[in-house]
C-alpha positions, 0 to 999 in steps of 0.5 A: 346500129344506125350510126349511119347518120353520123355524117349527113350530106344533104342537098335540099336544093332550093336555092342551089346557086350558093354552093357553086364552086365547092368542087375542084372544077375539072369538069365545068359547071362551076359558074352555073348558078343552078348547079350544086355538087359534092364531087367525092365524099366517103361513106361506110363502104366506099365513096360517093358523088352527089349533084343536083341541077335546078330547072323549075322556078322552085326546085322540087327535088330533094336528096340526102346521103347519110353515111355512118360507120356501119351503113349508108342511107340514100334518099332521092325525092322528086316532087310534083305539084309543089315542093311540100311532099318532097321536102316532108319526105326528105325530112321524115322518111329516114327518121321513120326508118331509124325509129322502126329499125331500132324497134326491130333491131335490124333493117329489112324489107318490112322496115322499109315498107313501114317507113314509107307508110309512116311518111305517107300517113304523116303527110296526109295528116298535114293535108287534112289539117291544111286542106281548108286553108290551102286546097292546093296542098292536096295536089302536091306529091313526090316520087321516092327512092331510098337505098340502104347498105346494111351488113353487106346487103343493099336494100332499095325501095321506090315509089314512082319513076326515080330509078336505081341502076347497078353497075356490075362486071359480067362476062369478059369483065365488061360492065353491065347495067342492071335496073334495081327498081320498077318504074311506076309510070303509066307510059309502061304498058304493064303498069297501065294494064295493072291499073286497069285491072285494079279499076275495071269500072273506070274506063278513063283510069288511064288516057293518052293526053298529048302523046303522054299516058296519064292517070285520070288525065292528070299524072304520069306516076301511079305510086307516090307520097302525097297526091291526096286528091287522087287517094281520098274523095274528100280531097278531090279537086274539081269534077274528078269523081273518086270512089277508091284511091287511084294512086298508091303509096306502097313501095316496090322493095328489093334486097340484094347481097352485095357481090364482088362484081358489084361496082356502083349504084346510080340513084337518080330522079326521073330528070336524068333517066329522061335524057340518059339510058341505064347503059349510057349512065353506067358506061359514063360512071365506069369510064371516067374517074370517080371525082365529080362523076355525079356532076359529069352525069348531070352535065352529060344529061344537060348536053343531051337536052341542049342537042334535042333542041338544037342548041349549043350546050353553053346556050342552054346554060344561059336560060334561067330557072323556070324557063329551063323546065322547057328543056329538062326537069330538076335532076338529082344524082347520087353515085355510090361506089362499093369498095368490097375491102371496106364492107367488113370494116367500120368506117370511122366518121365524125358524128356530124351532119352536113346538109345542103345550104348549111356550110357548117357541121352539126351533131347528127340527128341519127346517132342512135347509140347516144339517143337511146343509150339509157332510159333517163333523159338525155339532156345530161348525156356527155358528148362522146369522144367521137363527137368533135367539140368544135369546128376549126376553120384552119389547122393552125391556132387562131390569134386573138385578133382572128378570134375577134374577127370570128366573133364579129363574123356573126354580123357577116350576114344579118336577117333583121326584122326591125319592123317599123314600118312593116309594110316595106318588108312584106313579100321578102319571103316567097310564099310560093309553097302556099301551105299556110297562107299569110302571103297577103297579110300587110302586117305579116313579115317572114323569112321561111327558112334560112341558114345559120352556123349549125342548122337552119332558122325560120323567122316571122313577125306580125304587127298589132300596134299602130307602130310596131314595138317589136324588133328582132334579128338573127345574126349567123356567122361561121362559128356562132349564131346570135338571136335577139328579140326585143318587145317594146312597151310605151313606144319603140325607142328602147326596143329599137335601141336594144336591137341596134346595140346589144349584139354590138356590145356583146361582140365588144365585151367578148373581144375584151374578155378574150384578151385577158386570157391565154391562148389555152383558155380562149373558149371562155370568149363568150360566157355568162359574164359577157352577156351580163356586161352586154346588157349593162352596157345597153342599159347604160347607153339608153339611159344616157339618151334618156338623160339628154332628151328628158328635159329638152325634147321628150319627157315621155322617153323615160316611160319607154322600155323593152323586154329583151331575149338573147340567145347565142350558140357558141362552141357547142354551148347555148347561152340564153339571157332575158329581161321581162317576159319574152321566152326561149323554149327548147324542144328536145327528145326524151324517153320513148323518143317523145318531144318535150318542151323545156322553158330556158328563161324566167318570166319576170312578170308580176302575174307570177306569185314568186315574182310578186313575192320577190318584189315585195321582199326587195321593197318591204317599206312599199305596200303598193309595190305591186297591185292588181289593176283591172284583174292584172297585177302591175308594178306600181300600178303601171307595168307588168314586167319587173326587168327591162331595158329603159323604163327610166321613170321606174328606175331613177327618181329624177325621171319619175312621173309627177303623179307617181308615188315617190320611190327611193330605189329602182322598182324595175331592174335591168340585170338579166337571168342568164343560163347556159347549156351544153348542146346534146344530141337530143336537143332539136330546136329552140323557139325564141319569141316575144310575149305576144306568142306565149300569151296565146300558145303554151310551151307544149303547144308551140313545141308540138307545132314545130315538131310536127310540121316541116321546117319551111315556114314554121315561124310563120305557122306559129304566128298564124296559129297564135292569130287563130287562137286570138280569133277563136277567143273572140269567136271570130274567124 
């Protein structure tokens, strides 16, 4: 049914500049750093054009188009008071719609109403949890506009003043503009009258503030997702008395059987309609070619904004974000063209999503047939024939040299937290959303959301030791993504060395591995053998440093080591390798669409009985190979982990501590546990973390947090949740 979401083109538009130049350049705007666009793409019954321009310092507009074989979904989310609500709605409203449509077996107005209600409830639950940490979240909200084309019927639902306008031919074949949505804005007399009728005991329910009608002198719209401070007394801010909600979240919903005269629908945020009338927008779309028509609408609106301030169009373009808000709002425009000859046909589109800020494709989250085909767990489901098994950057087969360059392209862009000292990295993340806190913690570093080869990632580190012993890096490239987490002990030498060298050894081993095979077997370039060899090369490299420095400079270097956790996504396969007790945990959807936690790694820690038994079996002649020291199990009374890079004092007798009981063979190993997994449509995310997190949160708790909250800042949220647990354990705030 909802194979719509087989292919997603999403503009979650902050920042926008990196997508300039994706289009052909026939209209201008290619060099505008605040303009993003997709000039022409296909959907289930025609084509669409999509453009966004940023005005606010942080873009509060989000939007996505999700075309599939049998239907098309459009969402435009115009935030106010921050981006939290619009981002949440963009991430969740279509998912709720899909879930409800599955249950009912169709799409109708009731499904749309229920999807909006579920989205509102979800966001208000976040407000309730976050309000005492960040009261400002109660004042963020968003207008929502959703369109669905399903079985020759167009459904439209909206909250606020985003607008959908249909262009259809009337008498004498003239184009006519028909507004499909109601503007829930207090500037409209009927809306003010409705609000006064609902609140007869409140003479100040609407008032004119500086020539603008507002609800409670605050907000122009009367319906929105969020804005909890105008809906629930417990979230009220300042001296605003509130006895009942003054804003609503029930959408206006309409449906229309598509007629042969219907040509296109313009879905746009209020920023466009502030500058262009319905008729003007429809005339532009009707007059000009489809290619780049959404971009043309945006540029036409900017031209009107410039003229209103007696500026030249080019002068307006010189103003940066933030300042631009004085001239116009963020603008999101989607134009959906309806080709009636295609309404009875299924469009064959790849089951892949394309999201704003992500240059590569990934399996769609909304392929319903694959996710609920059986009641069994879907981790065993094989990809269907319609799913591309790999993304090919060119039509020609790459050479061995090109493959090597592709693997090294991981290192094209590195976001690395090599965290000693951490202070220099504080503030790299904006923290502007303010939904969690931690922006002023001098020991916390984070990157709230970045791109990688098949999605997005969030990254955070908090320091506890005098010198941080954790190192980590994420290396996203065009066709693969590398993640490394290195948890040092006894100093930071080993973890820093592993961070600097393990990924390089992996690239080198993968390149050598490729050259031994024919072109037909190139997909083996990354495999478990390559990972094992990369770990071995890293171990050998560090032990050679220990050997050079032990007798001359620093004998203590023999007692420094690190746990290592590495993840590689390569050609639709996830490889994970680990030493020690860092952990990778997968969040995937199982039966009844519930999220499940699956640990991908083995903990090499002697607190686990099986690990102690294994160690005793390997050292039957050493009764003290493991012992309990102060209620903590340790190897040789010293260390808790049984596998690590470094720790030469427990591997080679010549580096052993003088006071240590002699040993004849290594008691700590450096061969990793390695596993691989073909990525399935039900796989949602993987959490890679050092032991510090898992010491405070269970796998299930961490996965539930990631599943429940927005992606933005989710790593920071996990860290802060762990710190909260640590504080509560000591009865601290």
